[in-house]
FIZAKE-786820 format. One record per residue (C-alpha): y, x, z. Coordinates in steps of 0.25 Angstrom, whole numbers, plus 5000, padded with zeros to 4 digits. Example, Ala and Ser with C-alpha at 12.3 -4.5 7.8 and 13.67 -1.06 7.14 Angstrom:
BEGIN
+------+------+------+
:    Y :    X :    Z :
+------+------+------+
: 4982 : 5049 : 5031 :
: 4996 : 5055 : 5029 :
+------+------+------+
REM end
This chain:
BEGIN
+------+------+------+
:    Y :    X :    Z :
+------+------+------+
: 5525 : 4354 : 5061 :
: 5521 : 4365 : 5052 :
: 5509 : 4362 : 5042 :
: 5496 : 4369 : 5045 :
: 5488 : 4376 : 5034 :
: 5473 : 4377 : 5039 :
: 5467 : 4384 : 5027 :
: 5471 : 4389 : 5013 :
: 5463 : 4379 : 5006 :
: 5469 : 4368 : 5014 :
: 5483 : 4371 : 5008 :
: 5487 : 4364 : 4995 :
: 5491 : 4374 : 4984 :
: 5506 : 4374 : 4981 :
: 5510 : 4366 : 4969 :
: 5515 : 4375 : 4958 :
: 5530 : 4373 : 4955 :
: 5535 : 4378 : 4942 :
: 5549 : 4384 : 4943 :
: 5559 : 4381 : 4932 :
: 5567 : 4393 : 4926 :
: 5581 : 4390 : 4922 :
: 5584 : 4393 : 4908 :
: 5597 : 4398 : 4902 :
: 5603 : 4401 : 4889 :
: 5608 : 4414 : 4883 :
: 5622 : 4420 : 4884 :
: 5628 : 4427 : 4896 :
: 5620 : 4432 : 4908 :
: 5615 : 4419 : 4914 :
: 5618 : 4414 : 4928 :
: 5607 : 4408 : 4937 :
: 5607 : 4401 : 4950 :
: 5602 : 4408 : 4962 :
: 5592 : 4417 : 4955 :
: 5581 : 4425 : 4963 :
: 5583 : 4440 : 4960 :
: 5571 : 4445 : 4954 :
: 5564 : 4456 : 4962 :
: 5575 : 4457 : 4972 :
: 5569 : 4451 : 4985 :
: 5579 : 4458 : 4994 :
: 5579 : 4472 : 4993 :
: 5584 : 4484 : 4985 :
: 5574 : 4490 : 4975 :
: 5570 : 4504 : 4978 :
: 5568 : 4509 : 4964 :
: 5573 : 4520 : 4955 :
: 5581 : 4510 : 4947 :
: 5593 : 4508 : 4955 :
: 5602 : 4517 : 4947 :
: 5600 : 4508 : 4934 :
: 5614 : 4506 : 4929 :
: 5621 : 4506 : 4915 :
: 5623 : 4520 : 4909 :
: 5637 : 4523 : 4904 :
: 5639 : 4521 : 4889 :
: 5625 : 4516 : 4886 :
: 5621 : 4508 : 4874 :
: 5620 : 4492 : 4876 :
: 5605 : 4492 : 4873 :
: 5603 : 4502 : 4884 :
: 5611 : 4494 : 4894 :
: 5602 : 4482 : 4891 :
: 5589 : 4491 : 4893 :
: 5595 : 4497 : 4906 :
: 5599 : 4483 : 4911 :
: 5584 : 4478 : 4909 :
: 5580 : 4490 : 4918 :
: 5590 : 4487 : 4928 :
: 5585 : 4472 : 4929 :
: 5573 : 4478 : 4936 :
: 5581 : 4482 : 4948 :
: 5585 : 4470 : 4957 :
: 5593 : 4477 : 4968 :
: 5606 : 4470 : 4972 :
: 5604 : 4458 : 4963 :
: 5601 : 4467 : 4951 :
: 5613 : 4476 : 4953 :
: 5607 : 4486 : 4943 :
: 5607 : 4475 : 4932 :
: 5621 : 4470 : 4934 :
: 5626 : 4484 : 4931 :
: 5622 : 4482 : 4917 :
: 5630 : 4469 : 4916 :
: 5645 : 4466 : 4913 :
: 5653 : 4463 : 4926 :
: 5655 : 4449 : 4923 :
: 5641 : 4446 : 4920 :
: 5637 : 4435 : 4930 :
: 5622 : 4438 : 4931 :
: 5611 : 4433 : 4941 :
: 5597 : 4437 : 4939 :
: 5587 : 4428 : 4932 :
: 5576 : 4423 : 4940 :
: 5565 : 4428 : 4931 :
: 5564 : 4442 : 4925 :
: 5556 : 4447 : 4913 :
: 5551 : 4461 : 4912 :
: 5551 : 4467 : 4899 :
: 5546 : 4480 : 4891 :
: 5548 : 4485 : 4876 :
: 5563 : 4481 : 4877 :
: 5572 : 4481 : 4865 :
: 5587 : 4479 : 4865 :
: 5591 : 4474 : 4852 :
: 5606 : 4475 : 4849 :
: 5613 : 4463 : 4842 :
: 5628 : 4459 : 4840 :
: 5637 : 4471 : 4845 :
: 5652 : 4473 : 4846 :
: 5660 : 4485 : 4853 :
: 5659 : 4478 : 4866 :
: 5648 : 4467 : 4865 :
: 5633 : 4468 : 4861 :
: 5621 : 4458 : 4860 :
: 5607 : 4463 : 4862 :
: 5593 : 4457 : 4863 :
: 5583 : 4462 : 4872 :
: 5568 : 4461 : 4867 :
: 5557 : 4465 : 4876 :
: 5543 : 4462 : 4880 :
: 5541 : 4455 : 4893 :
: 5530 : 4460 : 4902 :
: 5532 : 4449 : 4913 :
: 5542 : 4440 : 4920 :
: 5546 : 4443 : 4934 :
: 5549 : 4431 : 4944 :
: 5559 : 4431 : 4955 :
: 5547 : 4431 : 4965 :
: 5542 : 4444 : 4959 :
: 5531 : 4438 : 4950 :
: 5528 : 4444 : 4937 :
: 5522 : 4437 : 4925 :
: 5517 : 4446 : 4914 :
: 5522 : 4442 : 4900 :
: 5521 : 4448 : 4886 :
: 5532 : 4442 : 4878 :
: 5544 : 4446 : 4871 :
: 5558 : 4443 : 4877 :
: 5572 : 4444 : 4872 :
: 5585 : 4443 : 4879 :
: 5599 : 4444 : 4873 :
: 5610 : 4453 : 4879 :
: 5625 : 4454 : 4878 :
: 5632 : 4467 : 4882 :
: 5647 : 4470 : 4882 :
: 5655 : 4482 : 4885 :
: 5661 : 4484 : 4899 :
: 5670 : 4496 : 4900 :
: 5663 : 4502 : 4889 :
: 5649 : 4500 : 4894 :
: 5639 : 4490 : 4889 :
: 5635 : 4479 : 4899 :
: 5626 : 4466 : 4898 :
: 5635 : 4454 : 4898 :
: 5624 : 4443 : 4894 :
: 5609 : 4440 : 4894 :
: 5601 : 4429 : 4888 :
: 5589 : 4423 : 4894 :
: 5575 : 4428 : 4890 :
: 5571 : 4416 : 4882 :
: 5576 : 4404 : 4890 :
: 5575 : 4410 : 4904 :
: 5584 : 4420 : 4911 :
: 5577 : 4433 : 4913 :
: 5580 : 4446 : 4919 :
: 5574 : 4456 : 4909 :
: 5568 : 4468 : 4916 :
: 5563 : 4481 : 4909 :
: 5548 : 4483 : 4912 :
: 5548 : 4498 : 4915 :
: 5559 : 4496 : 4925 :
: 5553 : 4484 : 4931 :
: 5540 : 4492 : 4934 :
: 5548 : 4503 : 4941 :
: 5556 : 4493 : 4950 :
: 5546 : 4482 : 4953 :
: 5533 : 4483 : 4961 :
: 5521 : 4474 : 4960 :
: 5516 : 4468 : 4973 :
: 5505 : 4458 : 4977 :
: 5507 : 4446 : 4985 :
: 5495 : 4439 : 4990 :
: 5492 : 4424 : 4992 :
: 5479 : 4418 : 4997 :
: 5469 : 4411 : 4987 :
: 5467 : 4396 : 4989 :
: 5455 : 4399 : 4998 :
: 5462 : 4409 : 5007 :
: 5450 : 4420 : 5004 :
: 5459 : 4430 : 4998 :
: 5473 : 4434 : 4993 :
: 5479 : 4432 : 4979 :
: 5489 : 4442 : 4973 :
: 5502 : 4438 : 4968 :
: 5510 : 4450 : 4961 :
: 5525 : 4451 : 4963 :
: 5535 : 4462 : 4958 :
: 5546 : 4467 : 4968 :
: 5557 : 4477 : 4967 :
: 5561 : 4478 : 4982 :
: 5560 : 4491 : 4990 :
: 5548 : 4493 : 5000 :
: 5557 : 4490 : 5012 :
: 5558 : 4475 : 5006 :
: 5544 : 4474 : 5001 :
: 5537 : 4467 : 5013 :
: 5548 : 4457 : 5014 :
: 5548 : 4454 : 4999 :
: 5533 : 4453 : 4998 :
: 5533 : 4443 : 5010 :
: 5544 : 4435 : 5004 :
: 5537 : 4433 : 4991 :
: 5524 : 4431 : 4998 :
: 5530 : 4419 : 5006 :
: 5536 : 4413 : 4994 :
: 5522 : 4411 : 4988 :
: 5514 : 4415 : 4976 :
: 5519 : 4415 : 4962 :
: 5519 : 4402 : 4954 :
: 5506 : 4404 : 4947 :
: 5498 : 4406 : 4960 :
: 5504 : 4395 : 4968 :
: 5493 : 4385 : 4965 :
: 5482 : 4396 : 4966 :
: 5484 : 4402 : 4980 :
: 5487 : 4398 : 4994 :
: 5501 : 4401 : 5000 :
: 5499 : 4400 : 5015 :
: 5515 : 4403 : 5017 :
: 5518 : 4388 : 5012 :
: 5531 : 4385 : 5006 :
: 5540 : 4387 : 5018 :
: 5537 : 4401 : 5023 :
: 5547 : 4412 : 5025 :
: 5550 : 4425 : 5032 :
: 5557 : 4424 : 5045 :
: 5566 : 4436 : 5047 :
: 5564 : 4449 : 5041 :
: 5551 : 4456 : 5037 :
: 5550 : 4468 : 5046 :
: 5541 : 4479 : 5049 :
: 5530 : 4476 : 5059 :
: 5539 : 4479 : 5071 :
: 5550 : 4471 : 5066 :
: 5559 : 4482 : 5060 :
: 5566 : 4477 : 5047 :
: 5566 : 4491 : 5041 :
: 5556 : 4493 : 5030 :
: 5545 : 4483 : 5034 :
: 5531 : 4487 : 5028 :
: 5536 : 4501 : 5024 :
: 5527 : 4512 : 5030 :
: 5519 : 4507 : 5042 :
: 5529 : 4498 : 5049 :
: 5522 : 4485 : 5045 :
: 5528 : 4472 : 5042 :
: 5532 : 4460 : 5050 :
: 5535 : 4446 : 5044 :
: 5538 : 4433 : 5051 :
: 5535 : 4421 : 5043 :
: 5540 : 4407 : 5044 :
: 5538 : 4393 : 5038 :
: 5523 : 4395 : 5037 :
: 5514 : 4383 : 5038 :
: 5506 : 4384 : 5051 :
: 5494 : 4393 : 5048 :
: 5481 : 4394 : 5054 :
: 5474 : 4408 : 5055 :
: 5467 : 4407 : 5041 :
: 5480 : 4405 : 5034 :
: 5487 : 4415 : 5043 :
: 5478 : 4425 : 5038 :
: 5481 : 4422 : 5024 :
: 5496 : 4423 : 5027 :
: 5494 : 4437 : 5033 :
: 5485 : 4441 : 5022 :
: 5495 : 4438 : 5011 :
: 5506 : 4446 : 5019 :
: 5497 : 4458 : 5022 :
: 5491 : 4459 : 5009 :
: 5504 : 4457 : 5001 :
: 5511 : 4468 : 5010 :
: 5499 : 4477 : 5011 :
: 5497 : 4477 : 4996 :
: 5512 : 4481 : 4994 :
: 5510 : 4493 : 5003 :
: 5518 : 4486 : 5014 :
: 5511 : 4491 : 5027 :
: 5507 : 4483 : 5039 :
: 5505 : 4479 : 5049 :
: 5510 : 4465 : 5045 :
: 5515 : 4457 : 5056 :
: 5516 : 4442 : 5052 :
: 5522 : 4431 : 5061 :
: 5526 : 4417 : 5058 :
: 5539 : 4412 : 5065 :
: 5538 : 4424 : 5074 :
: 5523 : 4422 : 5078 :
: 5511 : 4430 : 5073 :
: 5504 : 4424 : 5061 :
: 5492 : 4427 : 5068 :
: 5491 : 4431 : 5083 :
: 5480 : 4440 : 5080 :
: 5489 : 4449 : 5071 :
: 5502 : 4449 : 5079 :
: 5503 : 4464 : 5077 :
: 5501 : 4462 : 5062 :
: 5491 : 4461 : 5051 :
: 5485 : 4471 : 5042 :
: 5476 : 4470 : 5029 :
: 5463 : 4471 : 5037 :
: 5467 : 4458 : 5044 :
: 5467 : 4450 : 5031 :
: 5456 : 4458 : 5024 :
: 5448 : 4446 : 5021 :
: 5458 : 4441 : 5011 :
: 5462 : 4454 : 5005 :
: 5466 : 4453 : 4991 :
: 5459 : 4466 : 4988 :
: 5445 : 4462 : 4994 :
: 5434 : 4463 : 4984 :
: 5419 : 4461 : 4984 :
: 5416 : 4470 : 4973 :
: 5410 : 4481 : 4981 :
: 5402 : 4472 : 4990 :
: 5396 : 4464 : 4978 :
: 5395 : 4476 : 4968 :
: 5394 : 4477 : 4954 :
: 5384 : 4468 : 4946 :
: 5382 : 4466 : 4932 :
: 5375 : 4458 : 4921 :
: 5365 : 4467 : 4913 :
: 5356 : 4461 : 4902 :
: 5358 : 4447 : 4908 :
: 5354 : 4451 : 4922 :
: 5363 : 4451 : 4934 :
: 5363 : 4464 : 4941 :
: 5369 : 4473 : 4952 :
: 5374 : 4487 : 4950 :
: 5371 : 4495 : 4963 :
: 5374 : 4509 : 4967 :
: 5384 : 4514 : 4958 :
: 5394 : 4503 : 4954 :
: 5409 : 4505 : 4955 :
: 5420 : 4513 : 4950 :
: 5416 : 4528 : 4948 :
: 5401 : 4525 : 4950 :
: 5398 : 4529 : 4935 :
: 5389 : 4516 : 4934 :
: 5377 : 4522 : 4941 :
: 5373 : 4509 : 4948 :
: 5359 : 4503 : 4948 :
: 5357 : 4489 : 4942 :
: 5350 : 4479 : 4951 :
: 5347 : 4465 : 4946 :
: 5352 : 4454 : 4955 :
: 5341 : 4447 : 4962 :
: 5338 : 4433 : 4956 :
: 5337 : 4427 : 4943 :
: 5351 : 4433 : 4938 :
: 5346 : 4447 : 4940 :
: 5334 : 4445 : 4931 :
: 5341 : 4436 : 4921 :
: 5343 : 4441 : 4907 :
: 5353 : 4430 : 4903 :
: 5366 : 4432 : 4911 :
: 5379 : 4434 : 4903 :
: 5389 : 4435 : 4915 :
: 5389 : 4435 : 4930 :
: 5400 : 4431 : 4940 :
: 5397 : 4437 : 4954 :
: 5405 : 4430 : 4966 :
: 5414 : 4438 : 4975 :
: 5404 : 4439 : 4986 :
: 5393 : 4442 : 4977 :
: 5385 : 4431 : 4982 :
: 5386 : 4421 : 4970 :
: 5383 : 4423 : 4955 :
: 5387 : 4416 : 4943 :
: 5380 : 4420 : 4930 :
: 5382 : 4415 : 4915 :
: 5368 : 4415 : 4909 :
: 5364 : 4413 : 4894 :
: 5360 : 4399 : 4893 :
: 5356 : 4400 : 4878 :
: 5349 : 4411 : 4870 :
: 5352 : 4425 : 4875 :
: 5366 : 4428 : 4872 :
: 5368 : 4415 : 4865 :
: 5377 : 4403 : 4868 :
: 5375 : 4396 : 4881 :
: 5378 : 4400 : 4895 :
: 5375 : 4395 : 4909 :
: 5382 : 4398 : 4922 :
: 5372 : 4400 : 4934 :
: 5376 : 4402 : 4949 :
: 5368 : 4409 : 4959 :
: 5369 : 4416 : 4973 :
: 5368 : 4431 : 4971 :
: 5353 : 4434 : 4968 :
: 5350 : 4419 : 4968 :
: 5345 : 4409 : 4958 :
: 5356 : 4405 : 4948 :
: 5359 : 4390 : 4946 :
: 5365 : 4386 : 4932 :
: 5377 : 4378 : 4933 :
: 5384 : 4378 : 4919 :
: 5381 : 4380 : 4905 :
: 5391 : 4383 : 4893 :
: 5391 : 4390 : 4880 :
: 5398 : 4402 : 4886 :
: 5403 : 4406 : 4900 :
: 5412 : 4416 : 4905 :
: 5409 : 4426 : 4916 :
: 5408 : 4419 : 4929 :
: 5419 : 4421 : 4939 :
: 5418 : 4418 : 4954 :
: 5429 : 4412 : 4964 :
: 5431 : 4421 : 4976 :
: 5423 : 4411 : 4985 :
: 5410 : 4412 : 4978 :
: 5410 : 4397 : 4976 :
: 5415 : 4396 : 4962 :
: 5413 : 4402 : 4948 :
: 5421 : 4401 : 4936 :
: 5417 : 4402 : 4921 :
: 5422 : 4398 : 4907 :
: 5413 : 4389 : 4899 :
: 5413 : 4390 : 4884 :
: 5427 : 4398 : 4884 :
: 5435 : 4386 : 4888 :
: 5430 : 4379 : 4901 :
: 5433 : 4385 : 4914 :
: 5423 : 4381 : 4925 :
: 5422 : 4383 : 4940 :
: 5408 : 4382 : 4946 :
: 5407 : 4381 : 4961 :
: 5394 : 4381 : 4969 :
: 5393 : 4376 : 4984 :
: 5388 : 4388 : 4992 :
: 5381 : 4379 : 5001 :
: 5375 : 4368 : 4993 :
: 5374 : 4376 : 4979 :
: 5381 : 4364 : 4972 :
: 5388 : 4368 : 4960 :
: 5401 : 4362 : 4954 :
: 5408 : 4365 : 4941 :
: 5422 : 4362 : 4938 :
: 5431 : 4365 : 4926 :
: 5443 : 4373 : 4928 :
: 5456 : 4369 : 4922 :
: 5459 : 4380 : 4912 :
: 5468 : 4372 : 4903 :
: 5479 : 4383 : 4903 :
: 5469 : 4393 : 4897 :
: 5471 : 4388 : 4883 :
: 5486 : 4388 : 4883 :
: 5486 : 4402 : 4889 :
: 5476 : 4409 : 4879 :
: 5468 : 4403 : 4867 :
: 5453 : 4406 : 4866 :
: 5440 : 4405 : 4875 :
: 5440 : 4410 : 4889 :
: 5430 : 4421 : 4889 :
: 5432 : 4426 : 4903 :
: 5437 : 4420 : 4917 :
: 5438 : 4428 : 4929 :
: 5443 : 4423 : 4943 :
: 5451 : 4433 : 4951 :
: 5445 : 4438 : 4964 :
: 5454 : 4429 : 4972 :
: 5450 : 4417 : 4963 :
: 5465 : 4413 : 4961 :
: 5467 : 4419 : 4947 :
: 5459 : 4419 : 4934 :
: 5458 : 4428 : 4922 :
: 5453 : 4423 : 4908 :
: 5450 : 4429 : 4895 :
: 5454 : 4419 : 4885 :
: 5453 : 4423 : 4870 :
: 5454 : 4438 : 4873 :
: 5467 : 4435 : 4882 :
: 5467 : 4437 : 4897 :
: 5473 : 4425 : 4905 :
: 5476 : 4426 : 4920 :
: 5479 : 4413 : 4929 :
: 5477 : 4407 : 4942 :
: 5466 : 4397 : 4947 :
: 5473 : 4384 : 4953 :
: 5464 : 4374 : 4961 :
: 5469 : 4360 : 4962 :
: 5467 : 4352 : 4975 :
: 5455 : 4345 : 4968 :
: 5448 : 4359 : 4966 :
: 5451 : 4359 : 4950 :
: 5454 : 4374 : 4946 :
: 5464 : 4377 : 4936 :
: 5468 : 4390 : 4928 :
: 5483 : 4391 : 4929 :
: 5494 : 4400 : 4926 :
: 5486 : 4407 : 4915 :
: 5493 : 4419 : 4909 :
: 5489 : 4429 : 4898 :
: 5487 : 4443 : 4903 :
: 5497 : 4452 : 4895 :
: 5491 : 4466 : 4892 :
: 5499 : 4471 : 4880 :
: 5485 : 4471 : 4873 :
: 5477 : 4463 : 4863 :
: 5471 : 4451 : 4870 :
: 5456 : 4455 : 4868 :
: 5451 : 4453 : 4883 :
: 5436 : 4450 : 4885 :
: 5435 : 4451 : 4900 :
: 5444 : 4451 : 4912 :
: 5441 : 4452 : 4927 :
: 5450 : 4453 : 4940 :
: 5451 : 4466 : 4949 :
: 5461 : 4459 : 4958 :
: 5469 : 4447 : 4958 :
: 5480 : 4453 : 4950 :
: 5472 : 4463 : 4941 :
: 5463 : 4460 : 4930 :
: 5454 : 4469 : 4920 :
: 5453 : 4465 : 4906 :
: 5441 : 4469 : 4896 :
: 5445 : 4469 : 4882 :
: 5438 : 4468 : 4868 :
: 5445 : 4480 : 4863 :
: 5445 : 4495 : 4863 :
: 5459 : 4496 : 4866 :
: 5461 : 4495 : 4882 :
: 5447 : 4488 : 4884 :
: 5450 : 4486 : 4899 :
: 5463 : 4482 : 4905 :
: 5468 : 4480 : 4919 :
: 5479 : 4470 : 4921 :
: 5488 : 4466 : 4932 :
: 5490 : 4452 : 4925 :
: 5502 : 4448 : 4934 :
: 5510 : 4460 : 4930 :
: 5506 : 4463 : 4916 :
: 5501 : 4477 : 4921 :
: 5490 : 4482 : 4912 :
: 5481 : 4495 : 4913 :
: 5471 : 4499 : 4903 :
: 5458 : 4505 : 4909 :
: 5452 : 4517 : 4902 :
: 5442 : 4514 : 4891 :
: 5434 : 4527 : 4891 :
: 5419 : 4524 : 4890 :
: 5421 : 4509 : 4887 :
: 5416 : 4504 : 4873 :
: 5426 : 4492 : 4871 :
: 5426 : 4480 : 4870 :
: 5425 : 4477 : 4885 :
: 5417 : 4464 : 4887 :
: 5418 : 4462 : 4902 :
: 5426 : 4467 : 4914 :
: 5423 : 4466 : 4929 :
: 5432 : 4472 : 4939 :
: 5431 : 4476 : 4954 :
: 5442 : 4482 : 4963 :
: 5438 : 4496 : 4959 :
: 5431 : 4496 : 4945 :
: 5431 : 4489 : 4931 :
: 5418 : 4486 : 4924 :
: 5418 : 4483 : 4909 :
: 5408 : 4480 : 4899 :
: 5408 : 4485 : 4885 :
: 5397 : 4486 : 4874 :
: 5389 : 4497 : 4882 :
: 5389 : 4490 : 4896 :
: 5397 : 4490 : 4909 :
: 5408 : 4501 : 4912 :
: 5416 : 4503 : 4925 :
: 5429 : 4510 : 4928 :
: 5436 : 4512 : 4942 :
: 5450 : 4505 : 4944 :
: 5460 : 4505 : 4955 :
: 5470 : 4515 : 4961 :
: 5459 : 4526 : 4964 :
: 5452 : 4526 : 4951 :
: 5456 : 4535 : 4939 :
: 5444 : 4533 : 4931 :
: 5446 : 4535 : 4916 :
: 5433 : 4530 : 4910 :
: 5423 : 4519 : 4912 :
: 5409 : 4522 : 4918 :
: 5397 : 4514 : 4913 :
: 5389 : 4506 : 4923 :
: 5376 : 4511 : 4918 :
: 5367 : 4500 : 4923 :
: 5376 : 4490 : 4916 :
: 5375 : 4496 : 4902 :
: 5373 : 4488 : 4890 :
: 5380 : 4476 : 4883 :
: 5374 : 4466 : 4892 :
: 5380 : 4471 : 4905 :
: 5392 : 4466 : 4912 :
: 5398 : 4469 : 4926 :
: 5399 : 4459 : 4937 :
: 5408 : 4460 : 4949 :
: 5411 : 4449 : 4960 :
: 5421 : 4439 : 4955 :
+------+------+------+
REM end
């Protein structure tokens, strides 16, 4: 009898299992048992790099560089790479890859027909067999042996990278061949979907099946205890992924749609079926794989109401792109008051909005340091001066929007409050070290405070925590610690204890002088910096991609950033500025939000 899942909250989170990577020594090309082929999920790569092969009479250093480029092409079990090897090289692809830039090939011992060389390069990240990419900023070395075969230099042996067998890939070639896609998994409450980026090199005709296969295999290791996986442990795909009419040719290419028959799922009720459909629809739609998406389980419709297929409108309630920014609007803290900006906020509005104090005591206060506004806009958390004006001592107060605040905490200092997506909880950091979660019962008004396990923070970065922001889905967290930006996940134990886990430093190739951070989406953060060099950055932290925003009109340093889906707001010494972002924006300078001018002004957006 199959197991029944009634709600996402009823399912225990999957226990994280750490995979051990086999270690080998140096010498000839290593052999491994049944390796996964990185990036090759069952198709040929439609790329301009299929012609990579050794050029005749090429110097050995060039052979090594071209070999690293060929390693980006997975076609035919890395047939392009094998062209650079000697015929007797017994090579199987390692289970991990490292993507590198700034490559130097340093020649060593050399005779007429033999040469040793050392590859020195800067790692940009590590690529897993499941398409996950973990950014890194470290130097790597690999030793290479080359010999002459019929008068041409070929690779005879490779060492491990450190203690681990690694496929070393040239970063420029990697970006040409691989593409980044987002899989989606439900948050623990089933309210929304959480992105999980993967890098694939397959052709469009195989993209739908590749994404579905990875989706069913589950989230990356760091997310397993932070999201809900309704597929369970035994799910699979029955038969081939086809177009909506059952044709196996090019499913999802054009407007033919996609049909997938799942098997091995726990028996699901309608709310969980909606999550399964939402995962599939948004993962495929986000990759430009067109619907309709016909989903069956062992030959029967996942939901009888959608026998002819699902589309994004059917699962819009859990859209990962949903935002309350426009509905709630831009707010701010101005001279210690909580205010709303009306009639002009937003990208391109040139800051012409009017300032209206929010009703209630917070709108007439003069002692607010920072405000957190819940996603719905109905709840407010304010950090207030508890001592003399601007002096030490703060208090956290909670209030319904426009209502009377209730003081719940005091401390020497507190970070800007950050709300959970359900409006029920708010997080802050006390005195730079103690992370707390405050929850208020929406019926009784009863307030409870619990410490969050932040023991991993000190090991990840030294210094005080000066900023904490939860992602819009509540699953990830961004911190500023001693000027460095950390990103991790929020794990919640069965007893309700929250923990910050899998923290990693965000690599930007720039000095760690961050002052503020905020989320745009579940995979993109914006960083405000205490420097005139690149004062605002956009970072896809899971791929190491960094974009520098224009700095014209800003007067760095930037003290605070707040981000919506379409605009970034930044506070400098003269007040609050905004700039449009997104694919349709080409703004090259910041516009001042006139009504939030002055040193004691900060923008406030939901979250």
